[in-house]
N, C-alpha and C positions, 0 to 999 in steps of 0.2 A: 784378231779380228779388227784391229787398230786401223789396219789400212783398205779395210772394205765398209765402207759407211753404210751401203746398202744391206748389209749384215750386221750392222751394229746393234748386240742384243740390250736391252733395258736393263739388264742384270748385270752387275760386276761381278764377274767371277770370285769365289771366295777363297780363301786359301785353305790348306791342309790345318786344321784348327787344332790337333793334337799337340800341346805343348807350346803352341804359340804365343798364347796369352795366358796371363794370370787367371783372368776371368773368361774363360773359354766362350761359353755361350753368347756374351755380350761382344767378343771379338767377332766372332762368326756371323752374328746377326748384322752388325755394322757393314761388315765387309761384303756380304751377300745379298743385300738389299738393291733394289733397282735404285740408279743414280738419284740422290736427292731425298731418297726415300728414309724412312726409318725415324726421324726426329721431328716430329709434328707436322708430316707431310702426307700421312695415309688419309686422303680424302674421304675414304669409304667410313671412316671413324669420327667424322667431323660433320653429323648430320645436327648439331646444335642450332638454336636459334641465334640470329644475329648478335644479339646481347652477349651471349656466352662466347661468340667466337670474337667479338671485338675487345673482349677482357684479355684474350690472350694475343691479341695482335692481328688485327684484320680479320682475315679469314679463319684464324685459329691457327696458322704457321707460326711456328718457331723460327725467326729469320735467321739464316745462317749461310754463309758461302761455304762451298764443297768443291775442295780438289780432291780427285781421286787416285790413290796410288796404285801402282801394279800388286805391290806386294805390302803387308800390313806393317805399320810402324809399331815402336816398343808401346805397350800398353799403358805405360806411365803418362805418354804425350796423348794418346788418344783418348784414355778415360778423361783426363785433365781438361782436352779441349771439348769433349762433348759434354761432361758434367757442367763445366763452365757456362756452354752455349745453354744447356737446360736451364741452369739456374738463373741465367740473365734472362731466358725466354719466359720463366715462370714469375720472375719477380720484377722483370724492368718494362713489361709491355703493358701492364694494367693503367697506369698514368691515371691523370684527371680525365674524367668522361663529361660528355655534355648529357643533357635529359634523355636523350636516346639512346644512350648507353655506349655510344662510340667514343673511342679516344680523342681528345681536343684536336690531336695533329692528324686525325684520319683524313684522306684526300682523294678525291676523286679527279682525275685527269684526262687530258687528251691524249691520244698515242704518241704525239711527237714529242710529248713530256715525260715519257716512261724511259727509266734506264740510264738516267743521268742527262736526259735530255739531247744526246748526241749521237743515238742509235737508231732512231727510227724517224726515217725521211717522211715526208709529206705522202710519197707513192705509197710508202710501208704502212702508214697510219691507215689510208685508205684499206689496202690489203687485210690489216687486222680487222676493220669493220666486216670485210666479205668473210673472214675466218669465223668470227666471234658474234657477228650481228651486231655490235656495239662500237659506238666511236668514244667509250667513255671506260675508264679501268682504275683500277686502285692504283694510288702513286706508289712507285717502286721504293723497297727500302733503301735506305741511303748506302748500303755496301754494294748495291746492283747497279754498277755503272760500267760501261765499256772501259773507263779509264782504269779502275779497279782490277778488271778481269785481263787487261792487257799487262798489267804490272805481275799479276798472279802468274799467268803465261809465260812471262819472260823470265821470272824468278825460277820457274819450274824447267826451264830449257836446259835440256843436257843430262836431266836427272831422270836416269831410267825407271823410276820407281812411280814417276807421276805422270798420266797421259791425257787426262781431261777435268774439266771443272764447269764451273757455273759461269755464264756472264750476264744472266737476269732471268727473272720470270715474270709473267703477265697474269695477273688475275683480274676476273671480272667482279665488279663493285659488290658489296654486301647489298642484299636484299634483291639481287638478280640471280639468275641460275648460274650454277657454279662453272666456271671455264678457267683452265690453266695452260698456259703455254711456257715450255721450258726451253731456253736458249743456252746452248753449252759450247765448249770450244773441246778439240781432241786434235792431239798430234798423230799424224798418221807416217808410216814408214817410207812412203815415196810416190810417184805419179800413181794414179789410180790403175788398176787393171782387174781383169774379170768381166762378168756380165752382169749387170743391175739386175735386181728382183724385178719381175714383171710390172708389179704395181708401182714402180717409180716410171717417169719421164726424165729421160736426160736431156740437158738444154746447152746450149751453146755458148756458156759463160765458166770464165776461170778455168782451172784445170779439170774440173768436173763439177755439174751441178745436176741433183737428182731432186724432183719433186714427186711428192704422192698427196693424195687428198688429206692427208693428217701430219705430214711433216715434210721438211724439205734439208738438203745437205748441200754446201757449197764447200769445195776443197780449193784451195789456192798457194801457191809458193811463195812464201816470203824472206827477203834478204834484208836484214836490218842489223845495224850496229847494236841494236838492244839484246839481240840473239846471242850476240858473241861468237859468231862463227860464218866464215866466208862462203858455206854452203847454204843452199836455200832450204828453209824449215818448210815442211809441208803441214797445212793446218786447216782443220775442218771445222766449220761452224755449222751446227744444226739446230734447227728450229722444229719443236715437237708438241703435238697436242698431248696432255697428259692426261691418264684416267677415262680413256674413253675405248671398252671393250667392244662397242659396236662400230659397225661401218658409220663412217661419215655421212652426213647428209647435205644434199646440195649440188650445184653443178660440179662435177669432178675437175673438169680443165680449170675452171674458175678459182676453185680452192687450191689447185696445184700452182698455179701462176701466183695467186695470194701467198702461198707459204715460201714460194722461190723468191718473191718479191721481198719478204720480212728478212729471209736468211741472207740474200745480198745485201741489205742494208745493214745488217749487224756485222757481216762480212768486211764491207768495205769500212765501217767504223773503226773496227779490229785494225785492218790493215794500215788503216791512217794513224791511228793511236800506237802501234808499234813501228812506225815509220817503213814500212815495207818499201823497198824500191817498186816504183811505178805502181803503187798500191796493190802490188800481189798479181798486177794483170786484172785487176778487177774494173769493169766500166762503172763510169758514174751513175748511169741508168741501168736497170736488171734488162739482161737478155732473155725473153721467153720463148726463143724459137727453139724446136726441138734439134738435137743434134743430129 
């Protein structure tokens, strides 16, 4: 499904877990959960008050980047990485707190300051307000930057086991209704084919741009020395609202345009960071005309 963004499932297919891992249940749980799920990100289980959530890092999330592999790695590496992340999340997020219970370094920022400060354009910041109803957000964790995501992506290029990873996550501030956006990258096998799901509107931008009322995908072709290949690599950047089982509320067209604008901003930032020739064919401003 990697070459069909409109069919991209939220769940990473789990392996045949028989005999793959020393701790079979752990391995199957890790590889079968939705992208980014499993370690401190189950919002349904985070209904504690603000003080409790602040003690474990913002809204209760164990901050960790994720790069998803097509096949499971050796349990030693996997278990070590996850156990280390859990240990750091459990012991390193408390820190000194103000009287309100929030960590001293807890910050609320404007949209343009998210994800390293180079990912969200002024237009995309306005689009975030359309999507979330707010112009203020939790400051991004240090590892959530376009520069880090591009470095991860370039390192993974050519490895058939690795096909997607995080770019950034956007959270509403503590004390406001929970809202989470996940921004991810994904390798695809070539130019888009097939017919998009009817809930998507296809726009005239890059190789393909698909926008729905709760997500958008931009696919572009990138030729770059950083990717160590003379052939164009096909990359998809997605922006998706997380944890919303009900239909999004509001003007559907306005939401589609907003998601497409945010996805374009991250895509252009990634193309520039990777050094893609002609920015992967992406325009400086989002094109929201239907294809």
